[in-house]
C-alpha angles and dihedrals in degrees: 000000000000115000091235090059092049091051092049092050091047091050091047090051090050091051091047091050091049090049092048092049091049091047091050092050092050092044093050089059087063096045103272117150132191121260090258091054095044111112098183134077108317089223090062096054116111133196117251092256093048089047090054093046094045117102100341091187091059091049090051090053089049091055092046090050092049090050090053091049092051090050091048091050091050089049091050090051090051090049092050091050090050090048090053090051091048089050092053090048090049090053092050089051091051092051091050089051092049090053091048093047092051091047093047091050091049091049092048092049092047091050091049091048093050090048090053092048091051090051091046089053090052091047091050092050090050092045091239100153095172094055090045093054091046090053089047089058090050089051092049090049090051091051092048091053092056097091090061092058091097095061095104087064089061090058089058093050096249105168114257092238090056091047090053091048091051091050091051092048104056092174088071092066100026098056122050095197093053093044095053091045091050094049091050092049091046091055091047092050091050090050091050088057092048098258128127092193137007094241095111097042123106118243089252092053092048093050091046091055092043090053089050087052090050092051091049093048091049089051092049096042102028092144091060090054092047092238139111121250089242089063090056093052088054091051106062093160090066095237097134126140118304128238101238133193139060128299111308096029089115115037119223129210117252111251094208128178095070107143095181119109141190093283089061093059118112116251096256090054092052091048090051090051088060090055090049090052090051089051091051095243093120135021117238095241138096093273091051093048092046092051092047094048091047091052094047096050092045089056091046096045120112096188095081116184112229 
């Protein structure tokens, strides 16, 4: 056989092999398998090229279906990401509500205490010893009930270690400015460690971060704690002096400029407002709703004014 013919045949075989390999690669993308891998009836097996040529309309539908599935998967991923964001927002709302609950409880107790003191003063002036002693018992009872003030936090699944930290740090609930600043710093410190929430942290890790927050807040607002910045630097554990007293002992700056109103509140915040109204903390009128909304968004705000 002439050498030219042999070369032509060899070239043709190479091209055929390349074409077969390409066809097999393309067919495998659509589910084709070699004869050795085929598990069905041997008579039903097709070569890669026959597989590609077989029922082109069905293959087109398969590709379209795959495209739809990929789009649906992408949409599910977007939905999950949005759900995570909503979950983080819900947690921030819950923390704002917890702070407001604690503050409302403190305000209610302080108002009741002041009312008892006023009545005691009147009883003393009138020489009514019996009334004075009765009021003193009411006052003692009010003070003994104070440790249970944090119970609403338990209903919103705030970890026990965080509840204890809040009870030990009265400034967190007694002063709105410090509370908002602390919540913002806590979120930032979690983010710096790669966490969106503190759900997976151990109690020790949470308290460690909270004490870092306390130290930072004491440094930023040393005047509100009645200490000098140098004292904060020497107290890395965050165990500086407390801000004592009822609501209003430490005055906070107005944040101002908040255009959000009651209608912008999340559902859980509106539901809680109804509970506050029943408890007599707020009146169910425009003024009450405005005051409640203002307090909520100030607690939630991250753009804290220095």
